[in-house]
ChimeraX commands (.cxc) that place a marker at each C-alpha (Angstrom):
marker #1 position -49.21,60.86,-4.41 radius 0.5
marker #1 position -46.30,63.32,-4.95 radius 0.5
marker #1 position -42.55,62.21,-4.58 radius 0.5
marker #1 position -39.19,63.85,-6.17 radius 0.5
marker #1 position -36.32,62.18,-6.21 radius 0.5
marker #1 position -32.90,63.30,-8.02 radius 0.5
marker #1 position -29.33,61.72,-8.78 radius 0.5
marker #1 position -26.20,63.27,-6.97 radius 0.5
marker #1 position -24.01,63.98,-9.58 radius 0.5
marker #1 position -20.44,63.45,-7.39 radius 0.5
marker #1 position -22.09,59.47,-6.11 radius 0.5
marker #1 position -24.56,58.91,-8.74 radius 0.5
marker #1 position -27.09,58.17,-5.87 radius 0.5
marker #1 position -31.10,58.73,-6.59 radius 0.5
marker #1 position -32.38,60.14,-3.42 radius 0.5
marker #1 position -35.76,61.18,-2.39 radius 0.5
marker #1 position -35.85,65.12,-2.06 radius 0.5
marker #1 position -38.21,67.57,-0.95 radius 0.5
marker #1 position -38.13,70.72,-3.85 radius 0.5
marker #1 position -38.50,70.38,-7.44 radius 0.5
marker #1 position -35.22,71.52,-8.81 radius 0.5
marker #1 position -33.16,71.09,-12.33 radius 0.5
marker #1 position -32.28,67.62,-12.59 radius 0.5
marker #1 position -34.94,65.68,-10.88 radius 0.5
marker #1 position -37.70,63.19,-11.56 radius 0.5
marker #1 position -41.32,64.06,-10.11 radius 0.5
marker #1 position -43.50,61.16,-9.46 radius 0.5
marker #1 position -47.36,61.44,-9.85 radius 0.5
marker #1 position -49.45,58.80,-8.79 radius 0.5
marker #1 position -53.22,59.59,-8.83 radius 0.5
marker #1 position -52.44,62.79,-7.27 radius 0.5
marker #1 position -54.38,65.25,-5.87 radius 0.5
marker #1 position -55.65,68.71,-7.02 radius 0.5
marker #1 position -53.18,70.62,-4.71 radius 0.5
marker #1 position -50.53,68.34,-5.78 radius 0.5
marker #1 position -51.32,68.93,-9.60 radius 0.5
marker #1 position -50.67,72.80,-8.37 radius 0.5
marker #1 position -47.50,72.84,-6.86 radius 0.5
marker #1 position -45.73,70.54,-9.81 radius 0.5
marker #1 position -47.35,73.24,-12.22 radius 0.5
marker #1 position -46.39,76.30,-10.35 radius 0.5
marker #1 position -42.83,74.90,-8.95 radius 0.5
marker #1 position -42.03,73.08,-12.09 radius 0.5
marker #1 position -43.86,75.27,-15.10 radius 0.5
marker #1 position -45.84,72.52,-16.36 radius 0.5
marker #1 position -49.11,72.88,-18.02 radius 0.5
marker #1 position -52.08,71.52,-15.92 radius 0.5
marker #1 position -53.97,70.23,-19.11 radius 0.5
marker #1 position -50.29,68.23,-19.75 radius 0.5
marker #1 position -50.21,66.57,-16.51 radius 0.5
marker #1 position -53.99,65.79,-16.14 radius 0.5
marker #1 position -54.48,64.50,-19.52 radius 0.5
marker #1 position -52.59,61.46,-18.81 radius 0.5
marker #1 position -54.92,60.63,-15.75 radius 0.5
marker #1 position -57.61,60.16,-18.05 radius 0.5
marker #1 position -58.25,56.03,-18.61 radius 0.5
marker #1 position -59.27,56.27,-22.05 radius 0.5
marker #1 position -56.48,58.46,-23.34 radius 0.5
marker #1 position -54.59,57.43,-26.54 radius 0.5
marker #1 position -50.74,56.95,-26.72 radius 0.5
marker #1 position -49.61,60.04,-28.41 radius 0.5
marker #1 position -47.00,63.08,-28.59 radius 0.5
marker #1 position -47.95,66.36,-27.52 radius 0.5
marker #1 position -45.15,69.49,-28.03 radius 0.5
marker #1 position -46.07,73.18,-26.56 radius 0.5
marker #1 position -43.20,75.61,-26.68 radius 0.5
marker #1 position -40.26,73.34,-24.46 radius 0.5
marker #1 position -42.57,71.10,-22.98 radius 0.5
marker #1 position -42.62,67.53,-24.50 radius 0.5
marker #1 position -45.51,65.28,-23.35 radius 0.5
marker #1 position -45.04,61.32,-24.36 radius 0.5
marker #1 position -47.63,59.01,-23.25 radius 0.5
marker #1 position -48.09,55.37,-23.86 radius 0.5
marker #1 position -50.15,52.79,-22.49 radius 0.5
marker #1 position -48.32,50.69,-19.86 radius 0.5
marker #1 position -49.47,46.90,-18.62 radius 0.5
marker #1 position -50.98,46.26,-14.78 radius 0.5
marker #1 position -52.10,43.57,-13.13 radius 0.5
marker #1 position -55.83,43.79,-11.62 radius 0.5
marker #1 position -56.36,41.37,-8.06 radius 0.5
marker #1 position -60.38,40.13,-8.35 radius 0.5
marker #1 position -62.49,37.97,-7.01 radius 0.5
marker #1 position -64.17,35.27,-9.17 radius 0.5
marker #1 position -65.80,31.95,-8.15 radius 0.5
marker #1 position -64.97,32.29,-4.23 radius 0.5
marker #1 position -61.28,32.58,-5.67 radius 0.5
marker #1 position -58.32,35.31,-6.36 radius 0.5
marker #1 position -57.68,35.69,-10.03 radius 0.5
marker #1 position -55.41,38.11,-12.02 radius 0.5
marker #1 position -56.50,40.42,-14.50 radius 0.5
marker #1 position -54.64,42.24,-17.04 radius 0.5
marker #1 position -55.20,45.71,-18.44 radius 0.5
marker #1 position -53.52,49.00,-19.87 radius 0.5
marker #1 position -53.48,52.56,-18.62 radius 0.5
marker #1 position -51.99,55.96,-19.50 radius 0.5
marker #1 position -48.53,56.79,-18.34 radius 0.5
marker #1 position -47.57,60.38,-18.57 radius 0.5
marker #1 position -43.67,61.23,-19.51 radius 0.5
marker #1 position -43.72,65.16,-19.62 radius 0.5
marker #1 position -40.23,66.81,-20.02 radius 0.5
marker #1 position -39.46,70.46,-19.32 radius 0.5
marker #1 position -36.11,72.46,-18.40 radius 0.5
marker #1 position -34.51,69.57,-17.12 radius 0.5
marker #1 position -37.21,68.11,-15.29 radius 0.5
marker #1 position -38.87,65.03,-16.22 radius 0.5
marker #1 position -42.53,64.00,-14.40 radius 0.5
marker #1 position -44.13,60.71,-14.86 radius 0.5
marker #1 position -47.81,61.11,-14.29 radius 0.5
marker #1 position -50.14,57.82,-13.91 radius 0.5
marker #1 position -53.53,56.71,-12.52 radius 0.5
marker #1 position -52.31,53.72,-10.11 radius 0.5
marker #1 position -49.40,52.23,-8.52 radius 0.5
marker #1 position -47.35,50.28,-11.72 radius 0.5
marker #1 position -44.00,47.91,-11.80 radius 0.5
marker #1 position -42.62,50.01,-14.02 radius 0.5
marker #1 position -42.44,53.08,-11.79 radius 0.5
marker #1 position -41.58,51.51,-8.82 radius 0.5
marker #1 position -38.62,49.21,-10.25 radius 0.5
marker #1 position -36.92,52.76,-10.80 radius 0.5
marker #1 position -37.76,53.83,-7.40 radius 0.5
marker #1 position -36.49,50.29,-6.04 radius 0.5
marker #1 position -32.76,50.85,-8.00 radius 0.5
marker #1 position -33.88,47.58,-10.13 radius 0.5
marker #1 position -32.92,49.57,-13.38 radius 0.5
marker #1 position -29.01,49.15,-13.99 radius 0.5
marker #1 position -27.64,53.22,-15.03 radius 0.5
marker #1 position -30.55,54.73,-13.78 radius 0.5
marker #1 position -29.89,58.71,-13.19 radius 0.5
marker #1 position -32.21,61.47,-13.26 radius 0.5
marker #1 position -29.71,64.09,-15.01 radius 0.5
marker #1 position -29.61,61.69,-18.40 radius 0.5
marker #1 position -32.90,62.54,-19.71 radius 0.5
marker #1 position -33.04,61.12,-22.57 radius 0.5
marker #1 position -31.98,57.84,-21.45 radius 0.5
marker #1 position -33.79,58.03,-18.70 radius 0.5
marker #1 position -37.37,58.38,-20.87 radius 0.5
marker #1 position -35.75,55.53,-23.12 radius 0.5
marker #1 position -35.01,53.24,-20.37 radius 0.5
marker #1 position -38.37,53.60,-18.75 radius 0.5
marker #1 position -39.96,53.02,-22.51 radius 0.5
marker #1 position -37.86,49.76,-22.80 radius 0.5
marker #1 position -39.15,48.93,-18.90 radius 0.5
marker #1 position -42.84,49.33,-20.44 radius 0.5
marker #1 position -41.89,46.77,-23.53 radius 0.5
marker #1 position -40.53,44.46,-20.96 radius 0.5
marker #1 position -43.38,44.15,-18.66 radius 0.5
marker #1 position -45.67,43.68,-21.88 radius 0.5
marker #1 position -43.42,40.57,-23.02 radius 0.5
marker #1 position -43.38,39.53,-19.37 radius 0.5
marker #1 position -47.27,39.52,-18.55 radius 0.5
marker #1 position -47.69,37.76,-21.94 radius 0.5
marker #1 position -45.78,34.71,-20.95 radius 0.5
marker #1 position -47.78,34.77,-17.95 radius 0.5
marker #1 position -51.01,34.46,-20.15 radius 0.5
marker #1 position -49.57,31.75,-22.31 radius 0.5
marker #1 position -48.77,29.87,-18.94 radius 0.5
marker #1 position -52.15,30.11,-17.74 radius 0.5
marker #1 position -54.50,29.64,-20.26 radius 0.5
marker #1 position -52.13,26.32,-20.95 radius 0.5
marker #1 position -53.47,25.20,-17.16 radius 0.5
marker #1 position -57.40,26.26,-17.94 radius 0.5
marker #1 position -56.69,24.49,-20.94 radius 0.5
marker #1 position -55.80,21.43,-18.86 radius 0.5
marker #1 position -58.44,21.77,-16.91 radius 0.5
marker #1 position -60.92,21.96,-19.45 radius 0.5
marker #1 position -59.63,18.53,-20.57 radius 0.5
marker #1 position -60.82,16.91,-17.57 radius 0.5
marker #1 position -63.93,19.28,-16.61 radius 0.5
marker #1 position -66.27,20.95,-19.47 radius 0.5
marker #1 position -66.90,23.94,-16.60 radius 0.5
marker #1 position -68.14,27.58,-17.30 radius 0.5
marker #1 position -65.57,28.52,-14.58 radius 0.5
marker #1 position -62.42,27.62,-16.99 radius 0.5
marker #1 position -64.47,29.36,-20.44 radius 0.5
marker #1 position -65.45,32.62,-18.50 radius 0.5
marker #1 position -61.49,32.68,-17.35 radius 0.5
marker #1 position -60.37,31.89,-21.19 radius 0.5
marker #1 position -62.79,34.61,-22.11 radius 0.5
marker #1 position -61.13,37.36,-19.67 radius 0.5
marker #1 position -57.30,36.43,-20.95 radius 0.5
marker #1 position -58.71,36.65,-24.34 radius 0.5
marker #1 position -59.89,40.33,-23.79 radius 0.5
marker #1 position -56.61,41.15,-21.76 radius 0.5
marker #1 position -54.56,40.33,-24.92 radius 0.5
marker #1 position -56.94,42.52,-27.20 radius 0.5
marker #1 position -56.50,45.31,-24.91 radius 0.5
marker #1 position -52.29,44.39,-25.12 radius 0.5
marker #1 position -52.47,43.89,-28.94 radius 0.5
marker #1 position -54.58,47.46,-29.17 radius 0.5
marker #1 position -51.75,49.24,-26.94 radius 0.5
marker #1 position -48.87,48.11,-28.24 radius 0.5
marker #1 position -49.84,49.27,-31.41 radius 0.5
marker #1 position -50.19,52.61,-30.18 radius 0.5
marker #1 position -47.43,52.61,-28.76 radius 0.5
marker #1 position -45.50,51.51,-31.62 radius 0.5
marker #1 position -47.02,54.55,-33.34 radius 0.5
marker #1 position -45.14,56.98,-31.00 radius 0.5
marker #1 position -42.00,55.04,-30.88 radius 0.5
marker #1 position -41.44,55.16,-34.90 radius 0.5
marker #1 position -42.24,58.94,-34.57 radius 0.5
marker #1 position -39.48,59.11,-31.25 radius 0.5
marker #1 position -37.06,57.67,-34.06 radius 0.5
marker #1 position -38.10,59.71,-37.10 radius 0.5
marker #1 position -38.44,63.08,-35.75 radius 0.5
marker #1 position -36.07,63.02,-32.59 radius 0.5
marker #1 position -38.34,65.11,-29.96 radius 0.5
marker #1 position -36.11,64.27,-27.18 radius 0.5
marker #1 position -32.48,64.82,-27.69 radius 0.5
marker #1 position -30.70,61.47,-28.50 radius 0.5
marker #1 position -27.07,60.62,-28.48 radius 0.5
marker #1 position -25.25,57.82,-30.25 radius 0.5
marker #1 position -26.02,54.96,-27.31 radius 0.5
marker #1 position -29.67,56.60,-26.94 radius 0.5
marker #1 position -30.31,55.81,-30.41 radius 0.5
marker #1 position -29.58,52.35,-30.36 radius 0.5
marker #1 position -31.70,52.13,-27.02 radius 0.5
marker #1 position -34.64,53.63,-28.82 radius 0.5
marker #1 position -33.78,50.66,-31.61 radius 0.5
marker #1 position -33.91,47.81,-28.93 radius 0.5
marker #1 position -37.16,49.29,-27.27 radius 0.5
marker #1 position -39.02,49.51,-30.79 radius 0.5
marker #1 position -37.62,45.79,-31.29 radius 0.5
marker #1 position -38.95,44.56,-27.80 radius 0.5
marker #1 position -42.49,46.13,-28.83 radius 0.5
marker #1 position -42.61,44.37,-31.94 radius 0.5
marker #1 position -41.93,41.19,-30.46 radius 0.5
marker #1 position -44.76,42.01,-27.70 radius 0.5
marker #1 position -47.31,42.57,-30.31 radius 0.5
marker #1 position -46.36,39.48,-32.77 radius 0.5
marker #1 position -46.24,37.59,-29.12 radius 0.5
marker #1 position -50.15,38.85,-28.27 radius 0.5
marker #1 position -51.40,38.87,-31.86 radius 0.5
marker #1 position -50.18,34.70,-31.70 radius 0.5
marker #1 position -51.58,34.24,-28.49 radius 0.5
marker #1 position -54.59,36.00,-28.73 radius 0.5
marker #1 position -55.33,34.02,-32.43 radius 0.5
marker #1 position -54.13,30.37,-30.57 radius 0.5
marker #1 position -56.80,31.60,-27.34 radius 0.5
marker #1 position -59.62,32.50,-30.06 radius 0.5
marker #1 position -59.10,28.84,-31.77 radius 0.5
marker #1 position -58.84,27.03,-28.25 radius 0.5
marker #1 position -62.11,28.60,-27.28 radius 0.5
marker #1 position -63.96,27.85,-30.28 radius 0.5
marker #1 position -62.34,24.20,-30.40 radius 0.5
marker #1 position -63.89,23.68,-26.93 radius 0.5
marker #1 position -67.24,25.37,-28.02 radius 0.5
marker #1 position -67.37,22.67,-31.03 radius 0.5
marker #1 position -66.52,20.29,-28.22 radius 0.5
marker #1 position -69.29,21.40,-25.96 radius 0.5
marker #1 position -71.91,21.25,-28.61 radius 0.5
marker #1 position -71.12,18.14,-30.08 radius 0.5
marker #1 position -71.52,16.55,-26.21 radius 0.5
marker #1 position -74.61,18.12,-26.39 radius 0.5
marker #1 position -75.87,16.43,-29.30 radius 0.5
marker #1 position -74.65,13.06,-27.99 radius 0.5
marker #1 position -76.97,13.48,-24.73 radius 0.5
marker #1 position -79.82,14.45,-26.47 radius 0.5
marker #1 position -79.15,11.43,-29.15 radius 0.5
marker #1 position -78.74,8.63,-26.55 radius 0.5
marker #1 position -82.26,10.15,-24.53 radius 0.5
marker #1 position -83.71,10.06,-27.77 radius 0.5
marker #1 position -82.93,6.30,-28.49 radius 0.5
marker #1 position -83.66,5.36,-24.96 radius 0.5
marker #1 position -87.16,7.37,-25.38 radius 0.5
marker #1 position -87.44,5.25,-28.76 radius 0.5
marker #1 position -86.92,1.82,-26.69 radius 0.5
marker #1 position -89.00,2.55,-23.43 radius 0.5
marker #1 position -91.63,3.94,-25.81 radius 0.5
marker #1 position -92.12,0.25,-27.34 radius 0.5
marker #1 position -93.89,-0.95,-23.99 radius 0.5
marker #1 position -95.88,1.68,-23.35 radius 0.5
marker #1 position -97.49,1.19,-26.10 radius 0.5
marker #1 position -97.73,-2.36,-26.47 radius 0.5
marker #1 position -99.10,-2.11,-22.80 radius 0.5
marker #1 position -101.98,0.64,-23.94 radius 0.5
marker #1 position -103.05,-1.70,-26.92 radius 0.5
marker #1 position -103.39,-4.21,-24.14 radius 0.5
marker #1 position -105.21,-2.04,-21.67 radius 0.5
marker #1 position -108.12,-1.36,-23.52 radius 0.5
marker #1 position -111.63,-2.48,-22.03 radius 0.5
marker #1 position -112.34,-4.37,-25.10 radius 0.5
marker #1 position -111.58,-8.16,-26.23 radius 0.5
marker #1 position -108.28,-8.18,-27.45 radius 0.5
marker #1 position -106.15,-11.48,-28.53 radius 0.5
marker #1 position -104.70,-13.80,-25.15 radius 0.5
marker #1 position -107.38,-11.79,-23.26 radius 0.5
marker #1 position -108.43,-15.43,-22.00 radius 0.5
marker #1 position -105.26,-17.09,-21.84 radius 0.5
marker #1 position -104.04,-18.38,-18.83 radius 0.5
marker #1 position -100.03,-17.13,-19.88 radius 0.5
marker #1 position -101.69,-13.94,-21.43 radius 0.5
marker #1 position -99.12,-11.88,-19.46 radius 0.5
marker #1 position -96.45,-13.83,-20.08 radius 0.5
marker #1 position -96.46,-13.37,-23.78 radius 0.5
marker #1 position -96.74,-10.08,-23.91 radius 0.5
marker #1 position -93.66,-9.51,-21.98 radius 0.5
marker #1 position -91.88,-11.98,-24.15 radius 0.5
marker #1 position -93.49,-10.09,-27.19 radius 0.5
marker #1 position -92.36,-6.97,-25.64 radius 0.5
marker #1 position -88.72,-7.57,-24.57 radius 0.5
marker #1 position -88.43,-9.03,-28.16 radius 0.5
marker #1 position -89.30,-6.16,-30.33 radius 0.5
marker #1 position -87.53,-3.26,-27.67 radius 0.5
marker #1 position -84.17,-5.81,-27.88 radius 0.5
marker #1 position -84.78,-5.93,-31.45 radius 0.5
marker #1 position -84.83,-2.13,-31.57 radius 0.5
marker #1 position -82.14,-1.38,-29.14 radius 0.5
marker #1 position -79.88,-3.71,-31.37 radius 0.5
marker #1 position -80.81,-1.64,-34.73 radius 0.5
marker #1 position -80.24,1.91,-32.65 radius 0.5
marker #1 position -76.71,0.66,-31.07 radius 0.5
marker #1 position -75.74,-0.73,-34.99 radius 0.5
marker #1 position -76.47,2.67,-36.16 radius 0.5
marker #1 position -74.23,4.05,-32.81 radius 0.5
marker #1 position -77.33,5.64,-31.57 radius 0.5
marker #1 position -75.91,4.49,-28.04 radius 0.5
marker link #1:1,2 radius 0.2
marker link #1:2,3 radius 0.2
marker link #1:3,4 radius 0.2
marker link #1:4,5 radius 0.2
marker link #1:5,6 radius 0.2
marker link #1:6,7 radius 0.2
marker link #1:7,8 radius 0.2
marker link #1:8,9 radius 0.2
marker link #1:9,10 radius 0.2
marker link #1:10,11 radius 0.2
marker link #1:11,12 radius 0.2
marker link #1:12,13 radius 0.2
marker link #1:13,14 radius 0.2
marker link #1:14,15 radius 0.2
marker link #1:15,16 radius 0.2
marker link #1:16,17 radius 0.2
marker link #1:17,18 radius 0.2
marker link #1:18,19 radius 0.2
marker link #1:19,20 radius 0.2
marker link #1:20,21 radius 0.2
marker link #1:21,22 radius 0.2
marker link #1:22,23 radius 0.2
marker link #1:23,24 radius 0.2
marker link #1:24,25 radius 0.2
marker link #1:25,26 radius 0.2
marker link #1:26,27 radius 0.2
marker link #1:27,28 radius 0.2
marker link #1:28,29 radius 0.2
marker link #1:29,30 radius 0.2
marker link #1:30,31 radius 0.2
marker link #1:31,32 radius 0.2
marker link #1:32,33 radius 0.2
marker link #1:33,34 radius 0.2
marker link #1:34,35 radius 0.2
marker link #1:35,36 radius 0.2
marker link #1:36,37 radius 0.2
marker link #1:37,38 radius 0.2
marker link #1:38,39 radius 0.2
marker link #1:39,40 radius 0.2
marker link #1:40,41 radius 0.2
marker link #1:41,42 radius 0.2
marker link #1:42,43 radius 0.2
marker link #1:43,44 radius 0.2
marker link #1:44,45 radius 0.2
marker link #1:45,46 radius 0.2
marker link #1:46,47 radius 0.2
marker link #1:47,48 radius 0.2
marker link #1:48,49 radius 0.2
marker link #1:49,50 radius 0.2
marker link #1:50,51 radius 0.2
marker link #1:51,52 radius 0.2
marker link #1:52,53 radius 0.2
marker link #1:53,54 radius 0.2
marker link #1:54,55 radius 0.2
marker link #1:55,56 radius 0.2
marker link #1:56,57 radius 0.2
marker link #1:57,58 radius 0.2
marker link #1:58,59 radius 0.2
marker link #1:59,60 radius 0.2
marker link #1:60,61 radius 0.2
marker link #1:61,62 radius 0.2
marker link #1:62,63 radius 0.2
marker link #1:63,64 radius 0.2
marker link #1:64,65 radius 0.2
marker link #1:65,66 radius 0.2
marker link #1:66,67 radius 0.2
marker link #1:67,68 radius 0.2
marker link #1:68,69 radius 0.2
marker link #1:69,70 radius 0.2
marker link #1:70,71 radius 0.2
marker link #1:71,72 radius 0.2
marker link #1:72,73 radius 0.2
marker link #1:73,74 radius 0.2
marker link #1:74,75 radius 0.2
marker link #1:75,76 radius 0.2
marker link #1:76,77 radius 0.2
marker link #1:77,78 radius 0.2
marker link #1:78,79 radius 0.2
marker link #1:79,80 radius 0.2
marker link #1:80,81 radius 0.2
marker link #1:81,82 radius 0.2
marker link #1:82,83 radius 0.2
marker link #1:83,84 radius 0.2
marker link #1:84,85 radius 0.2
marker link #1:85,86 radius 0.2
marker link #1:86,87 radius 0.2
marker link #1:87,88 radius 0.2
marker link #1:88,89 radius 0.2
marker link #1:89,90 radius 0.2
marker link #1:90,91 radius 0.2
marker link #1:91,92 radius 0.2
marker link #1:92,93 radius 0.2
marker link #1:93,94 radius 0.2
marker link #1:94,95 radius 0.2
marker link #1:95,96 radius 0.2
marker link #1:96,97 radius 0.2
marker link #1:97,98 radius 0.2
marker link #1:98,99 radius 0.2
marker link #1:99,100 radius 0.2
marker link #1:100,101 radius 0.2
marker link #1:101,102 radius 0.2
marker link #1:102,103 radius 0.2
marker link #1:103,104 radius 0.2
marker link #1:104,105 radius 0.2
marker link #1:105,106 radius 0.2
marker link #1:106,107 radius 0.2
marker link #1:107,108 radius 0.2
marker link #1:108,109 radius 0.2
marker link #1:109,110 radius 0.2
marker link #1:110,111 radius 0.2
marker link #1:111,112 radius 0.2
marker link #1:112,113 radius 0.2
marker link #1:113,114 radius 0.2
marker link #1:114,115 radius 0.2
marker link #1:115,116 radius 0.2
marker link #1:116,117 radius 0.2
marker link #1:117,118 radius 0.2
marker link #1:118,119 radius 0.2
marker link #1:119,120 radius 0.2
marker link #1:120,121 radius 0.2
marker link #1:121,122 radius 0.2
marker link #1:122,123 radius 0.2
marker link #1:123,124 radius 0.2
marker link #1:124,125 radius 0.2
marker link #1:125,126 radius 0.2
marker link #1:126,127 radius 0.2
marker link #1:127,128 radius 0.2
marker link #1:128,129 radius 0.2
marker link #1:129,130 radius 0.2
marker link #1:130,131 radius 0.2
marker link #1:131,132 radius 0.2
marker link #1:132,133 radius 0.2
marker link #1:133,134 radius 0.2
marker link #1:134,135 radius 0.2
marker link #1:135,136 radius 0.2
marker link #1:136,137 radius 0.2
marker link #1:137,138 radius 0.2
marker link #1:138,139 radius 0.2
marker link #1:139,140 radius 0.2
marker link #1:140,141 radius 0.2
marker link #1:141,142 radius 0.2
marker link #1:142,143 radius 0.2
marker link #1:143,144 radius 0.2
marker link #1:144,145 radius 0.2
marker link #1:145,146 radius 0.2
marker link #1:146,147 radius 0.2
marker link #1:147,148 radius 0.2
marker link #1:148,149 radius 0.2
marker link #1:149,150 radius 0.2
marker link #1:150,151 radius 0.2
marker link #1:151,152 radius 0.2
marker link #1:152,153 radius 0.2
marker link #1:153,154 radius 0.2
marker link #1:154,155 radius 0.2
marker link #1:155,156 radius 0.2
marker link #1:156,157 radius 0.2
marker link #1:157,158 radius 0.2
marker link #1:158,159 radius 0.2
marker link #1:159,160 radius 0.2
marker link #1:160,161 radius 0.2
marker link #1:161,162 radius 0.2
marker link #1:162,163 radius 0.2
marker link #1:163,164 radius 0.2
marker link #1:164,165 radius 0.2
marker link #1:165,166 radius 0.2
marker link #1:166,167 radius 0.2
marker link #1:167,168 radius 0.2
marker link #1:168,169 radius 0.2
marker link #1:169,170 radius 0.2
marker link #1:170,171 radius 0.2
marker link #1:171,172 radius 0.2
marker link #1:172,173 radius 0.2
marker link #1:173,174 radius 0.2
marker link #1:174,175 radius 0.2
marker link #1:175,176 radius 0.2
marker link #1:176,177 radius 0.2
marker link #1:177,178 radius 0.2
marker link #1:178,179 radius 0.2
marker link #1:179,180 radius 0.2
marker link #1:180,181 radius 0.2
marker link #1:181,182 radius 0.2
marker link #1:182,183 radius 0.2
marker link #1:183,184 radius 0.2
marker link #1:184,185 radius 0.2
marker link #1:185,186 radius 0.2
marker link #1:186,187 radius 0.2
marker link #1:187,188 radius 0.2
marker link #1:188,189 radius 0.2
marker link #1:189,190 radius 0.2
marker link #1:190,191 radius 0.2
marker link #1:191,192 radius 0.2
marker link #1:192,193 radius 0.2
marker link #1:193,194 radius 0.2
marker link #1:194,195 radius 0.2
marker link #1:195,196 radius 0.2
marker link #1:196,197 radius 0.2
marker link #1:197,198 radius 0.2
marker link #1:198,199 radius 0.2
marker link #1:199,200 radius 0.2
marker link #1:200,201 radius 0.2
marker link #1:201,202 radius 0.2
marker link #1:202,203 radius 0.2
marker link #1:203,204 radius 0.2
marker link #1:204,205 radius 0.2
marker link #1:205,206 radius 0.2
marker link #1:206,207 radius 0.2
marker link #1:207,208 radius 0.2
marker link #1:208,209 radius 0.2
marker link #1:209,210 radius 0.2
marker link #1:210,211 radius 0.2
marker link #1:211,212 radius 0.2
marker link #1:212,213 radius 0.2
marker link #1:213,214 radius 0.2
marker link #1:214,215 radius 0.2
marker link #1:215,216 radius 0.2
marker link #1:216,217 radius 0.2
marker link #1:217,218 radius 0.2
marker link #1:218,219 radius 0.2
marker link #1:219,220 radius 0.2
marker link #1:220,221 radius 0.2
marker link #1:221,222 radius 0.2
marker link #1:222,223 radius 0.2
marker link #1:223,224 radius 0.2
marker link #1:224,225 radius 0.2
marker link #1:225,226 radius 0.2
marker link #1:226,227 radius 0.2
marker link #1:227,228 radius 0.2
marker link #1:228,229 radius 0.2
marker link #1:229,230 radius 0.2
marker link #1:230,231 radius 0.2
marker link #1:231,232 radius 0.2
marker link #1:232,233 radius 0.2
marker link #1:233,234 radius 0.2
marker link #1:234,235 radius 0.2
marker link #1:235,236 radius 0.2
marker link #1:236,237 radius 0.2
marker link #1:237,238 radius 0.2
marker link #1:238,239 radius 0.2
marker link #1:239,240 radius 0.2
marker link #1:240,241 radius 0.2
marker link #1:241,242 radius 0.2
marker link #1:242,243 radius 0.2
marker link #1:243,244 radius 0.2
marker link #1:244,245 radius 0.2
marker link #1:245,246 radius 0.2
marker link #1:246,247 radius 0.2
marker link #1:247,248 radius 0.2
marker link #1:248,249 radius 0.2
marker link #1:249,250 radius 0.2
marker link #1:250,251 radius 0.2
marker link #1:251,252 radius 0.2
marker link #1:252,253 radius 0.2
marker link #1:253,254 radius 0.2
marker link #1:254,255 radius 0.2
marker link #1:255,256 radius 0.2
marker link #1:256,257 radius 0.2
marker link #1:257,258 radius 0.2
marker link #1:258,259 radius 0.2
marker link #1:259,260 radius 0.2
marker link #1:260,261 radius 0.2
marker link #1:261,262 radius 0.2
marker link #1:262,263 radius 0.2
marker link #1:263,264 radius 0.2
marker link #1:264,265 radius 0.2
marker link #1:265,266 radius 0.2
marker link #1:266,267 radius 0.2
marker link #1:267,268 radius 0.2
marker link #1:268,269 radius 0.2
marker link #1:269,270 radius 0.2
marker link #1:270,271 radius 0.2
marker link #1:271,272 radius 0.2
marker link #1:272,273 radius 0.2
marker link #1:273,274 radius 0.2
marker link #1:274,275 radius 0.2
marker link #1:275,276 radius 0.2
marker link #1:276,277 radius 0.2
marker link #1:277,278 radius 0.2
marker link #1:278,279 radius 0.2
marker link #1:279,280 radius 0.2
marker link #1:280,281 radius 0.2
marker link #1:281,282 radius 0.2
marker link #1:282,283 radius 0.2
marker link #1:283,284 radius 0.2
marker link #1:284,285 radius 0.2
marker link #1:285,286 radius 0.2
marker link #1:286,287 radius 0.2
marker link #1:287,288 radius 0.2
marker link #1:288,289 radius 0.2
marker link #1:289,290 radius 0.2
marker link #1:290,291 radius 0.2
marker link #1:291,292 radius 0.2
marker link #1:292,293 radius 0.2
marker link #1:293,294 radius 0.2
marker link #1:294,295 radius 0.2
marker link #1:295,296 radius 0.2
marker link #1:296,297 radius 0.2
marker link #1:297,298 radius 0.2
marker link #1:298,299 radius 0.2
marker link #1:299,300 radius 0.2
marker link #1:300,301 radius 0.2
marker link #1:301,302 radius 0.2
marker link #1:302,303 radius 0.2
marker link #1:303,304 radius 0.2
marker link #1:304,305 radius 0.2
marker link #1:305,306 radius 0.2
marker link #1:306,307 radius 0.2
marker link #1:307,308 radius 0.2
marker link #1:308,309 radius 0.2
marker link #1:309,310 radius 0.2
marker link #1:310,311 radius 0.2
marker link #1:311,312 radius 0.2
marker link #1:312,313 radius 0.2
marker link #1:313,314 radius 0.2
marker link #1:314,315 radius 0.2
marker link #1:315,316 radius 0.2
view
């Protein structure tokens, strides 16, 4: 998909336009080859720069060639998948490319995402396509904000799953917690890679910054660091919680095995006595009228005594 937006200098209203021109914002979402070629030819952008963010494994970085600057950052996304006949949410990250050249900004991404959609739907205040530096920093701040938002959602979801686990030890909840832990690993790794890019932006000033922009960049770095800390804390909590529940499940299994072993011992006593008195030889009480009743009473007494001993040792 290819869309072009530009803010009118007189009305400060951002509208969609048909052609690429100075001061515009070009959006590429999972673009076709023809769309990439059009942006490259009309805007003079490098094809490699336009294609690099379309690689899912592309790492966060800054590249500069002549007058063209490429910033790649990992952004958080939500995927809705069906598991256990229910729709569940999975969190992941994908690269977002921001390319700046000749007063034209291009954003390249593999799929729809909330960050770009917020700018299109005018949810971001003070957004103008002709203020290139501020626009880029607003995108970076939006990315950090969504990381924080999704991290809070992950924490809330993990608490719900944990409460369900207290009531029922099922594989479903454990698999859900494992998926959340994996999402936190993705977030933590991506946030740390983004942090290196932000530090470079602050230190080397790859884009022209005004005093208010420097303050905004510092806010972005603070938000990103906060997100890193939250991701690490939530991941540790989730990992410890899963370890605790794994220990509980293992302990419950040991309890079940202990009870079954105790029951087996108690039930083996009547079996052994019955086997002795069932032999085809002369045995005590063989001629007694009350032999069967006596054997039953002896068996019951021995079984009761063994049961008492095992109970005293907390084997039941």
